N, C-alpha and C positions, 0 to 999 in steps of 0.2 A: 461387505465391500472393504477393500484395503484402503490405506491412506492415499490421498491424491497429492500432486506436487504442491509443496508448501505446507504439508501436514506432517505430524509425527505422533507416534504412540508413546514415545519416550518421555519420561518426566525430566523436563529441563529446568535446572535451577536458575531463576532469574538473576540472582546476585544483585549487582549494582552497575549502573551505566552512567557514571558522572552525575550530571544534574538532571538527567532524564527521569521522568516518572516511569516506574515499572510496577505493573499490577501484581497482586498475589495470584499466581497461576493455578493455585489449588482451588480457587473459587471459579465455578463455571459461569459462562455467559448467562444462562438461564437464572442462576442464583442472583446475579447482579440485576437483571431485569426485574425480578420479583422484589428484590430489596428496594429498588428505586421506584417501584410501582409504575413502571412504564408499560404502555400497551404494546403487545407483541403477538405475532402469529408464527407458528412452526409449520412450515410447508414441506410436504414430502417431495422435494425436488433435489436433484443432484447438480443443477446448474440454473442460472438466471433465465435462460431462454425457454424453459419448460412451459407448457401451456398454462398450468396452474399459476405459476409465478407471473406470467404476462397478464393473465386475467385479474389477478389480485392487485397488481400495480395499477392496472387500468381502472379498477373499481375505487381504489384509494385516491387516485389522481393527486399524488404529492407534488409539492413545489420543487422538491429536489430529492434525489436518491444518493446516498453515500454507498458506493459500490466497492466491495472487497470480495473478489472471486478467487476460485482455485487457479493455480498456475496453468497457463495454456488455454484457458477458456476465454472466448471472445463474446462480447455482447452483440447480438444479431440485430438485423434491421427492424424487426417488429417492435423492439424496445426503443431503438434510436429514433424511429419515426414518430414516437409519442411526443417528442420535443420536451421531455422532462429532463432537466440537467442531471447527468449521471456523474457525480463527483468521484474521482478516483485518485488515490494517493500513490503515485509512481515513485519507486525507489531509484531515481536517477535524475540528473540535472538536464532538463529539456531546454532546447531541442537537441543538445549535443549528444545525449545518451538515451536513445530509444531502445526498446526491445527488452530482452531478458537479462537478469542478473547484472544490470548496469551498476549496481551498488559496488560490485567487485572491480569492474573495469575502471571507474573513476578512482577507486582505491589504489589500484596498481599504477595507473597512468599519471594521476595528479594528486594523490595522497589526501583525498577528501571523499566524503559520502554526500551525495545530493538527493534531495527529495523535491518532487514537483506535484502540486495539486492541479489536476486538469479535469476538464469535462470530456468524457469519452465521445468519440466520433467514429466514422467508418475506418479511418486509417489507424494503425497501431501507434499509440502514444503521440498522435498528431493533433489532438483536440486543443481548444483554447486553454492557456495557462492562467490559473487563478492565483497561484502563489508558489514561490520557490524558496528553498532554504538549504544552506550548506552546513554540514556537520563534520566534526573531527572524526578520525578513524576510531573504531570501537576500542574501548579499553581492553588491555590484556586480561584474559580470563573470562570475557563476556562472549557468549555464543553469538557470532555475527548473523547467522541465518534466522534463528528462531527467537532471539532476544533483541539484538541491537537494531536490525533492520526493521522489526516491528515497532520498536520504541521510537525511532526517528520518524517513521510514518505517522504514528499516533500523535507525536508532538506537533508535526506539521498540520495534521487534521484539526487538532485543538486550536491552533492559531487561526485557521480558516473559520472555524465555527465561532470563535470569539469575535472575529471581524464581522461576521454576519449578525451576531447579537448586538454588537456596538452600533452598526449602521442601520440595522433593520431591513437590509436588502441583500439579495443574492447577487454576487458579482458576476459580470458578464464574461470576464476572462479576456486574455489577450491572445489574439490569433497568432499562431506560430508562422513566422515568415521565413525562417531558416530551415534547411533540410536536416542538418545534423547527421548522426550515424546511427544505424540500427545494429544491435548486437544480439547474439544468440547465447544460449545457455553456456556459461563459462566452463572450460575444461577443468576437471578436478585437479590437475597439476597446477594450473594457474591459481586456482582458489587456495590450494595448499601453500603456494609461495606467498600469496597475500597474507595469509594467516601467520606464516613464519616471520614476516616482517614486523609483527607485533609482539613477538616473544621477548622476554627480558634479555638484555644484552649479555647477562652473566651466564646464560644457558649455552 
């Protein structure tokens, strides 16, 4: 099977991204899990809605799930109806920037990158907001899609987890009362123009 949206087979140099933590991408997820001695299961599923995934989650009955799925895949009703909070880190400032590649739309329109931690619900990016954070534009030379976007999402997730550890409780989240705008996958030309805006002025 080829790569899905949001994946790449290319070796991407993580470089540096300001004060954000960037992992060593040469170390696999499985290596980290084994190194930290965490319990884990490897399921033969291509999406979270497969029967094996649903039955495994049902058996585990966790208090919360941190969900990071392939681009374009939606969590279906059989999981949402379990009433287990599905925490998702959306690369956009909600409710203003719903949908796809909103990272680039706020970059072009307002010169910042936003991240929102939300609980998934039936509507796209319409679930309760747990936490939001604004970030500067990616530094020149840092890949926006595979490095910076992932780094600011991870940074936001860490803040949410630290908050849960401090309080000992899973936050309820704030229901979204504003509609905002829904965006679709950005046109390659607009993405290119956004990236050009970060080139050194001497070029």
